[in-house]
C-alpha angles and dihedrals in degrees: 000000000000106000112199109217129203118257088228090058089052097053093041092084119072092217093055090047090053091048090050092049091050095051094041087066093054138331111278129192116246093253091054089051092048092046091064096064135069093224131088121284087241091058090050091049089053090053091048091048089057092049090048092048094052092048098247094113133036122196118211127187116233109177107307094338129088115214125203117217127185120239099192095174090095089062088075085080088063092044092051092047092050092044092062091057092044090056090046093052094041088056092047094047091046089053090050091050092051091048091050091048090053090049091049092047090050091047090050092049092047090049092052092049091055094055 
């Protein structure tokens, strides 16, 4: 069964984020990826499996070696999700800034009237 995982699940783990960072620089064979971590090779393979299942990494066979390559297009889902919250908070902060400017202007006007 080919379980399709969520890209958010894949990047939730720091080890998977590091693997993704490594293979985004250049394709690496599976052993080179595993050699960069202080966990078992089996644990690294499990992380790679999740990255593959969510479509962030492809593995291609080249001779006897298996190379991992990043497919970062799926990260656009994360970017779009974050963007909606950025727009929300930008609007809220702009409204706050406008409100504070009105308060400051009122305070300045009240201060000038009292002189």
